C-alpha positions in Angstrom: 0.3 0.2 -0.1 1.1 3.3 -0.9 1.2 5.9 1.5 0.1 9.3 0.2 2.5 12.0 -0.4 1.8 15.8 -0.2 4.6 17.9 -1.2 4.4 21.6 -1.1 6.9 23.6 -3.5 7.4 27.0 -2.7 9.3 27.5 -5.8 10.7 31.6 -5.6 9.0 32.6 -2.8 8.6 32.8 1.1 9.9 34.6 3.4 11.4 34.1 7.3 8.1 35.3 8.5 6.4 32.4 6.3 8.4 29.9 7.9 7.8 30.8 11.2 3.9 31.0 10.6 4.3 27.7 8.9 5.8 26.0 11.5 3.6 27.0 14.3 0.4 26.0 12.7 2.1 22.5 11.8 3.5 22.2 15.1 -0.1 22.7 16.6 -2.0 20.8 13.5 -2.9 17.1 13.3 -1.9 16.0 10.4 -3.7 12.8 9.0 -1.9 9.7 10.0 -0.8 7.4 7.1 0.0 10.7 4.9 3.5 11.9 4.4 4.2 15.4 3.9 6.6 17.4 2.4 7.7 21.3 1.7 10.1 22.6 -0.8 11.7 25.5 0.3 13.8 28.2 -1.3 18.0 27.5 -0.1 18.1 30.3 2.5 15.3 29.2 4.3 16.3 25.4 4.2 17.9 25.5 7.9 15.1 27.6 9.3 12.6 25.4 8.0 14.2 22.1 9.1 14.3 23.8 12.7 11.2 25.1 13.0 8.9 22.7 11.3 7.7 19.3 12.9 10.4 16.1 12.3 7.8 14.5 10.5 7.2 17.0 8.1 10.1 16.6 5.5 12.2 19.5 4.3 12.9 19.4 0.5 14.9 21.5 -1.9 14.0 22.6 -5.1 16.7 21.7 -7.2 20.5 20.8 -6.8 24.0 20.7 -8.6 25.2 18.0 -11.0 28.4 18.6 -9.0 29.1 17.4 -5.7 31.7 20.7 -4.8 34.0 23.1 -6.4 33.9 25.9 -8.4 30.7 26.1 -9.2 29.9 29.7 -7.9 26.0 30.0 -7.4 25.4 25.8 -6.8 24.1 23.8 -4.1 25.5 20.3 -4.0 23.4 17.5 -2.6 26.0 16.8 0.2 25.5 20.5 1.5 21.3 19.6 1.5 22.3 16.5 3.4 24.1 18.5 5.9 21.1 20.6 6.7 18.4 17.6 7.1 17.1 17.8 3.8 15.6 14.9 2.6 14.0 15.1 -0.7 14.6 17.5 -3.7 12.8 18.0 -6.9 14.5 17.1 -10.3 13.7 17.9 -13.6 10.5 20.4 -13.1 8.8 21.9 -16.1 10.4 25.4 -14.7 14.1 24.1 -14.8 13.5 22.5 -18.2 12.2 25.4 -20.0 13.7 28.6 -18.3 16.7 27.0 -17.4 17.4 24.7 -20.1 17.7 21.7 -18.4 17.3 18.2 -21.1 17.4 15.1 -19.9 20.7 14.7 -19.7 21.0 17.1 -17.3 17.9 15.9 -14.9 19.8 12.5 -15.1 22.8 13.9 -14.0 20.7 15.5 -11.2 19.0 12.4 -10.1 22.3 10.6 -10.0 23.9 13.4 -7.6 20.6 13.1 -5.6 20.9 9.6 -5.1 24.5 9.7 -4.7 24.1 11.5 -1.2 20.9 9.3 -0.3 18.5 12.3 -1.0 14.9 11.4 -2.5 14.7 12.6 -6.3 10.9 14.0 -7.2 11.2 13.4 -10.9 9.0 15.6 -12.6 7.1 14.7 -15.8 5.2 16.8 -18.3 3.8 18.1 -21.3 3.2 21.0 -22.8 -0.2 22.4 -24.3 1.0 22.1 -27.6 2.1 18.6 -27.0 -0.7 17.6 -25.5 -2.9 19.4 -28.3 -0.7 17.1 -31.1 -1.4 14.0 -28.6 2.4 13.5 -27.7 1.4 13.5 -24.0 2.3 9.6 -23.1 4.7 9.7 -25.5 6.7 13.0 -23.7 6.0 11.9 -20.4 7.4 8.2 -20.9 10.3 9.6 -22.7 11.5 11.7 -19.9 11.0 8.6 -18.0 12.8 6.1 -19.9 15.8 8.6 -20.2 16.5 8.4 -16.4 15.2 4.9 -15.6 17.0 3.7 -18.7 20.5 4.6 -17.3 19.9 3.8 -13.0 20.1 0.2 -11.6 17.4 -1.7 -10.5 17.7 -0.4 -7.1 18.1 3.2 -7.6 15.1 3.3 -9.5 13.2 2.0 -6.3 14.4 5.5 -4.3 12.5 7.7 -6.7 9.3 9.7 -6.3 7.7 10.8 -9.4 5.7 13.8 -9.8 3.3 14.0 -13.4 3.0 18.0 -13.8 1.0 18.9 -16.9 2.5 22.3 -17.6 -0.4 23.5 -19.3 -2.4 23.1 -15.9 0.8 25.3 -13.9 -0.3 28.7 -12.8 -2.6 28.9 -15.6 -5.8 28.4 -13.8 -6.8 25.2 -15.8 -6.4 21.8 -14.3 -6.6 18.8 -15.8 -9.7 16.7 -14.9 -9.4 13.4 -12.7 -9.8 11.2 -15.7 -7.6 13.1 -17.8 -4.8 12.9 -14.7 -5.5 9.1 -14.1 -5.2 8.5 -17.5 -1.5 9.7 -17.7 -0.8 8.1 -14.1 -1.9 4.9 -15.1 0.2 5.2 -18.3 3.1 6.0 -16.0 2.4 3.1 -14.0 2.4 0.6 -16.7 5.3 1.6 -18.0 7.2 1.0 -14.6 6.0 -2.4 -14.5 7.9 -2.9 -17.6 11.1 -2.3 -15.5 9.6 -4.5 -12.8 6.1 -5.7 -11.2 7.2 -4.4 -8.0 8.1 -0.8 -9.4 4.7 -0.1 -10.5 3.3 -1.2 -7.2 5.6 0.3 -5.0 6.6 3.7 -6.6 4.6 6.8 -5.6 3.4 8.8 -8.5 1.9 11.9 -7.5 0.0 15.2 -9.7 1.8 18.6 -9.9 -1.1 20.6 -11.8 -2.4 23.2 -9.6 -4.0 20.8 -7.0 -6.1 22.9 -4.7 -8.7 22.2 -1.6 -11.0 22.5 -4.2 -10.1 19.6 -6.3 -7.8 17.7 -4.1 -10.3 15.2 -3.4 -11.3 14.3 -6.4 -7.9 13.7 -8.0 -6.7 12.1 -5.2 -9.1 9.7 -5.4 -8.1 8.0 -8.5 -6.1 4.8 -8.2 -2.8 5.5 -9.5 -2.6 9.3 -7.8 -0.5 8.9 -4.8 -0.7 12.5 -3.7 0.0 16.0 -4.6 3.3 18.2 -5.8 1.4 21.8 -4.8 2.5 24.9 -6.3 0.1 28.3 -5.3 -1.8 26.7 -2.9 1.7 25.3 -0.4 2.0 29.0 0.0 -0.9 29.1 2.3 -1.1 27.3 5.3 -5.2 26.9 5.6 -5.1 25.7 1.8 -2.1 23.2 2.5 -3.6 21.7 5.3 -6.8 20.9 3.6 -5.1 19.3 0.8 -3.3 17.2 3.5 -6.4 16.2 5.1 -8.0 15.1 1.8 -5.1 12.6 1.8 -6.2 11.0 4.6 
């Protein structure tokens, strides 16, 4: 049985006061049993988040360097994240792919860098509106998945979390219907089974396309959706908690 995971992604938002607010509210809240919770906060707030959030809330980063250490000004290495007790890291988010030019090879290098230091990579997959309209959704999403899985050992594949994020539904006010989301999640899980039956059964696959309190329950009720990668709603503590409750 896959435990649901609700992971918030603050992107380039937040402040010390927001960390304080979340810490205070989360410590006083009763999170649903059997639901894993994570928050991916910007680099400057990682240490404060780990100090203020409850220990059962995973603190995650939003990206990492593909290099371990060295003369790479401005980058942050995986070992540095581990030193701050970070547990997860997003890899291949659509904004990293489109705005920063991270192709499949760059995403793979970052997945390996995360695995090398014991971080859990949350591998993001998704298609643009043009690709969906051209009926290339599964080809694009499964191609992004295979570019990583083909290069990993079976034991490393098992350490991933996946997040399907239709690019056309991020920050646009549009959301894939539960049926549309389920269709892609089912295709992802069917492809995982080709690598190993146990991989398809065990791996968490999150939905990352504008999940909000008013649509979370319907999306999370789908058999192959194991949680959410939450964007804008994760900046509002009441909304984020409501989504967590929907997963319980």
